[in-house]
C-alpha positions in Angstrom: 80.3 103.9 108.9 77.9 102.1 111.2 76.9 104.0 114.3 74.1 103.9 116.9 72.2 106.8 118.5 72.3 104.8 121.7 76.0 105.7 122.1 75.3 109.4 122.2 76.4 111.0 125.4 77.8 107.7 126.8 81.4 107.2 127.9 83.6 104.5 126.4 87.3 103.6 126.6 89.0 102.1 123.6 92.2 100.1 124.2 94.2 99.6 121.0 94.0 101.9 118.0 95.0 99.6 115.2 92.4 98.7 112.5 89.4 97.7 114.5 90.2 100.1 117.4 90.6 103.0 115.0 87.2 102.2 113.4 85.6 101.8 116.8 86.8 105.1 118.1 85.7 106.9 114.9 82.2 105.3 115.0 81.8 106.2 118.7 82.9 109.8 118.1 80.6 110.1 115.1 77.7 108.9 117.3 78.4 111.6 119.9 80.0 109.4 122.5 82.7 110.6 125.0 85.8 108.6 124.2 89.0 107.9 126.1 91.5 106.0 123.9 95.0 104.6 124.1 97.6 102.8 122.1 101.1 101.9 123.1 102.4 103.4 119.9 102.7 107.2 120.0 102.4 107.5 116.2 99.0 105.8 116.4 97.8 108.0 119.2 98.7 111.2 117.3 95.8 110.8 114.8 93.3 111.1 117.8 94.9 114.0 119.6 92.3 116.6 120.3 89.4 114.3 119.4 89.5 111.9 122.4 90.9 111.9 125.9 94.3 110.2 125.4 94.7 108.0 128.5 95.4 104.4 129.3 92.2 102.8 130.5 94.2 100.6 132.9 95.2 103.8 134.7 91.8 105.6 134.4 89.0 105.9 136.9 86.3 104.1 135.0 83.4 105.3 137.2 80.5 106.1 134.9 81.9 104.4 131.8 79.5 102.3 129.7 82.2 100.0 128.3 85.8 99.3 127.6 86.3 98.3 123.9 89.4 96.2 123.4 91.1 94.7 120.4 90.7 91.0 120.0 94.4 90.7 120.3 94.3 91.8 124.0 94.7 88.6 126.1 91.9 88.9 128.6 93.3 86.1 130.8 96.6 88.0 131.3 96.0 91.7 130.6 95.2 94.0 133.6 92.3 95.7 131.8 89.8 93.0 132.7 90.3 93.0 136.5 90.5 96.8 136.4 87.2 97.2 134.5 85.6 94.5 136.7 86.5 96.6 139.7 84.2 99.4 138.4 81.5 97.0 137.0 82.3 98.1 133.4 81.9 95.5 130.7 84.9 94.7 128.4 83.6 94.4 124.9 84.7 94.4 121.3 83.6 96.1 118.1 81.3 93.1 117.2 79.3 93.8 120.4 79.0 97.4 119.3 77.8 96.3 115.9 75.2 94.0 117.6 74.0 97.0 119.6 73.7 99.1 116.4 71.6 96.5 114.5 68.3 97.9 115.6 69.0 101.2 113.8 70.1 99.5 110.5 67.8 98.7 107.6 66.2 95.2 108.0 69.0 92.7 107.4 70.4 89.2 108.3 73.6 88.3 109.9 75.6 85.1 109.3 78.2 84.5 112.0 81.0 81.9 111.2 83.4 80.5 113.8 85.6 77.4 114.2 89.3 76.7 114.5 90.0 76.2 110.8 88.2 77.2 107.6 86.5 80.4 108.9 88.0 82.8 106.3 87.3 80.6 103.3 83.7 79.9 104.5 83.1 83.5 105.2 84.5 84.7 101.8 82.7 81.9 100.0 79.3 82.7 101.6 79.8 86.4 100.8 80.8 85.5 97.2 77.7 83.3 96.6 75.4 86.0 98.0 77.1 88.7 95.9 77.0 86.6 92.7 73.3 86.1 93.3 72.7 89.8 93.6 72.1 90.0 97.3 73.5 93.1 99.0 76.2 91.8 101.3 79.5 92.6 103.0 81.9 90.7 105.1 83.7 91.7 108.3 84.8 90.7 111.7 88.1 88.8 111.4 88.3 89.4 107.6 88.1 92.5 105.4 87.4 96.0 106.7 86.4 96.4 110.3 82.6 96.1 110.5 82.0 99.6 112.0 84.0 101.2 109.2 81.7 99.9 106.6 78.6 101.5 105.2 75.2 100.1 106.3 73.6 97.7 103.8 70.3 98.5 102.2 67.2 96.6 103.2 67.5 92.8 102.6 71.3 92.9 103.0 73.4 90.1 104.7 76.3 90.8 106.9 78.7 87.8 106.9 81.0 87.9 109.9 84.1 85.7 110.5 84.4 85.5 114.3 87.4 84.3 116.2 87.0 82.9 119.7 88.6 86.2 120.9 85.8 88.2 119.2 83.1 85.9 120.6 84.6 86.4 124.1 84.0 90.1 123.7 80.4 89.8 122.4 77.3 89.4 124.4 74.2 90.2 122.3 75.0 89.2 118.7 71.9 87.2 117.7 73.0 85.6 114.3 70.2 84.6 112.0 72.5 81.9 110.9 75.4 80.7 113.2 78.1 78.4 111.9 80.6 76.3 113.9 82.9 74.6 111.5 85.2 72.6 113.8 87.0 72.8 117.1 90.6 71.6 117.4 93.3 72.7 119.9 94.6 76.2 119.1 95.3 79.5 120.9 95.1 77.6 124.2 97.4 80.1 125.8 94.4 82.5 125.8 92.5 79.9 127.8 95.2 78.8 130.2 95.6 75.6 128.4 92.0 74.6 128.9 90.5 73.1 125.7 87.0 72.9 127.2 87.1 76.7 127.8 88.2 77.3 124.3 85.4 75.1 122.9 82.9 76.8 125.2 84.0 80.2 123.8 83.2 79.1 120.3 79.8 77.6 121.2 78.7 80.9 122.7 77.8 82.0 119.2 74.9 79.6 119.4 74.0 80.5 122.9 73.4 84.1 121.9 70.8 83.1 119.3 67.0 83.6 119.7 64.5 80.8 119.2 63.8 80.0 115.6 67.2 81.1 114.2 69.5 78.6 112.5 72.7 76.9 113.7 75.1 74.8 111.6 77.7 72.4 113.1 79.3 69.0 112.7 77.3 66.1 114.2 80.0 65.3 116.8 80.5 69.0 117.8 76.7 69.5 118.1 76.4 66.5 120.4 79.4 67.3 122.6 78.8 71.0 123.0 75.1 71.0 123.7 75.0 74.8 123.6 72.5 75.4 120.9 70.0 78.1 121.7 66.7 76.6 122.9 64.4 76.3 119.9 67.1 77.0 117.3 66.9 75.1 114.0 70.0 72.9 113.7 71.6 71.7 110.5 74.3 69.0 110.5 77.3 69.7 108.2 77.7 66.1 107.1 74.1 65.9 105.8 74.1 69.1 103.7 75.2 68.0 100.3 72.7 65.1 100.1 69.9 67.3 101.4 70.6 70.1 99.0 70.9 67.9 95.9 74.6 68.6 95.3 76.8 65.6 94.6 80.2 65.3 96.2 81.6 64.8 92.7 80.6 68.3 91.8 83.6 69.6 93.8 85.8 69.1 90.8 83.9 72.0 89.2 85.0 74.3 92.1 88.7 75.0 91.3 89.4 77.1 94.4 87.7 74.6 96.8 89.7 71.4 96.4 90.3 68.9 99.2 88.0 67.3 101.9 88.2 70.3 104.2 87.0 72.6 101.5 84.1 70.3 100.9 83.1 70.9 104.5 83.6 74.7 104.1 81.5 74.6 100.9 78.8 72.6 102.8 78.5 75.3 105.5 78.2 78.0 102.9 75.7 76.0 100.8 73.5 75.5 103.9 73.8 79.1 105.0 72.8 80.4 101.6 70.0 77.9 101.3 68.6 79.1 104.6 68.8 82.6 103.3 66.6 81.7 100.3 69.0 81.3 97.4 68.3 78.8 94.6 70.6 75.8 94.1 71.5 77.2 90.6 72.7 80.4 92.3 74.7 78.5 94.8 76.3 76.4 92.2 77.4 79.4 90.2 79.0 81.0 93.3 80.9 77.8 94.0 82.1 77.6 90.5 83.4 81.2 90.3 84.8 81.6 93.8 88.4 82.9 93.4 89.7 81.6 96.7 91.6 83.6 99.3 95.2 84.9 99.3 97.5 82.6 101.3 94.9 79.8 101.5 95.7 77.0 99.0 96.4 79.9 96.6 97.8 78.8 93.3 100.8 81.1 92.7 101.8 79.7 89.4 103.3 77.0 87.4 106.9 76.4 86.3 108.0 73.6 84.1 104.7 71.7 84.9 105.3 72.1 88.7 102.4 73.8 90.6 103.4 76.3 93.3 100.8 76.7 96.1 100.8 79.3 98.9 99.0 78.0 102.0 100.8 80.4 104.4 97.6 80.8 106.4 97.9 77.3 107.7 99.4 78.1 111.1 98.8 74.8 112.8 98.8 71.2 111.8 95.0 70.9 111.6 95.0 73.9 109.2 97.8 72.4 107.0 96.2 68.9 106.7 93.6 70.0 104.2 96.2 71.2 101.7 98.1 67.9 102.1 94.9 66.1 101.4 94.1 68.2 98.3 97.3 67.5 96.3 99.4 64.5 95.3 103.2 64.3 95.0 103.9 67.2 97.3 107.1 68.9 98.0 106.1 70.3 101.4 107.7 73.4 102.9 106.9 73.2 106.6 108.0 74.9 109.8 108.1 78.2 111.8 106.9 78.8 115.3 105.1 75.5 116.3 101.8 75.6 118.2 101.9 71.9 119.1 104.3 69.0 119.0 104.4 66.4 116.2 102.6 66.2 112.8 99.1 66.1 114.3 96.4 65.7 111.6 99.0 66.0 108.8 100.3 62.5 109.6 97.4 60.8 107.9 98.3 62.5 104.6 102.0 61.7 104.5 101.4 59.3 101.6 100.8 62.5 99.5 104.2 63.9 100.4 107.2 63.2 98.2 109.7 65.4 100.0 109.8 67.9 102.8 111.8 71.1 103.3 111.9 72.3 106.9 112.3 76.0 107.9 112.2 78.1 111.0 112.3 77.6 114.7 110.5 74.2 114.6 112.5 73.0 111.5 114.6 70.4 113.3 111.6 68.9 115.2 109.7 68.6 111.9 112.7 67.1 110.3 112.9 64.4 112.9 109.1 63.7 112.7 109.1 63.5 108.9 112.2 61.4 108.4 110.3 58.1 108.7 107.9 59.2 106.0 109.8 61.0 103.2 113.0 62.6 102.1 113.8 65.6 104.3 115.9 68.7 103.6 116.8 70.9 106.5 116.7 74.3 104.8 116.2 76.8 107.7 114.9 79.6 105.6 112.1 80.0 103.1 114.3 81.2 100.2 116.6 78.1 100.5 113.5 75.8 100.7 111.9 77.3 97.5 115.2 77.2 95.6 115.9 73.5 96.5 112.3 72.4 95.9 112.3 74.1 92.5 115.4 72.1 91.6 114.0 68.7 92.8 110.3 68.9 91.8 109.2 67.4 88.5 106.3 68.1 86.1 103.0 67.1 87.6 104.2 67.6 91.2 103.3 70.4 93.7 105.6 72.7 95.7 103.4 73.5 98.7 104.1 76.2 101.4 101.8 75.0 104.2 103.9 75.7 107.3 101.6 74.2 110.0 103.2 76.9 112.3 102.9 80.5 113.2 105.2 82.9 111.3 106.6 85.2 114.0 110.0 83.6 114.2 111.0 84.8 110.8 108.2 87.0 109.4 105.8 89.8 110.5 102.8 87.6 110.0 101.4 84.9 107.7 100.7 87.4 105.0 104.3 88.5 105.0 105.4 84.9 104.8 103.0 84.2 101.9 104.0 87.3 100.0 107.7 86.4 100.4 106.9 82.9 99.0 105.1 84.5 96.0 108.1 86.8 95.3 110.5 83.9 95.5 108.4 81.8 93.2 108.1 84.6 90.7 111.8 85.2 90.7 112.8 81.7 89.8 115.0 81.4 86.7 112.2 80.4 84.2 109.0 82.3 83.6 105.8 81.3 85.4 102.4 81.0 83.8 99.6 81.3 86.3 
């Protein structure tokens, strides 16, 4: 695990003992810190009995504490921990801030930080894959993979590739990324920012503000102009210019099977630029693009039945995230719905010419049905199993059955992974055999 001698003898409170919280508590303990920890679930607390002081930080006198480490899932604008910690002058931080503090004790390395509303996971995994394929020691963490503090330090020359949500950036104050990437900013998670889009955008752009002079930042031209939060003296790259400047033709995207659609061209451009900055050759980058396997639940090709392609894009939890999948395929049978984050079709509307029929599910099913009726045939299915069954009966060879819900999953599923796994099971249980 990653630890820091600077934590020895210091006092920290850890709120939330799920994946990142558990890794954080273990890393602090291994470094010799004095840890107070809490989780609402008793079964989660049991693992730390006798190793930490089990007490809720909200009800603890925080005098003398060096930090309260919270899960990114804790809503700072509503949870009492922030005003309680402020009363004692104690910073509320996350595990990424602890990683930033530990960097000085790690072998010489680079950090690529990737944020944005959509495309973070794909771009992070792709950057990591290109580096790994080229033989560079690398790992990925943050909002993807194993918690970063749970991982082993990389050897000299290694690259840490971090996917960073706005929540994680909010809890980070000293992460100086060698390469910082802002993919895009569209309205999402605004409940965490009291409905203020500008506050959400400012949170994302703080990744640039933490950089030192001479480090590299990558963003869309429009975002770079509107935000204006690049670190003074940072070296800025514009996403729209990358392919031309790196000698990669847009037509080469057809050789990247897991990176189809306009949005994935942008994700690829960000990874290409980051890897170029890190010193990789174009031939190495091309090989990584060609062999990238993609991510589960993100335009994941589940299989083919009777010439019909079935695609799991369950990770598309808002309309902006679903739009790239609609752009990437033709003659789509679209399974859409769940717990809506915004009204209407949003960015999906521009791709309705690609949709042959829609099958609505979940809490927002009726609203989507009404919005879609002017554009295509609509079946009000209610549940995912009914939608898959009906779509499999209607779709013909050469068409695509696409689960890209444009909604959160919590009305009917544990999370988007649960929804995607259910889709995969349903597809694989169809009457005729599938061939991937």
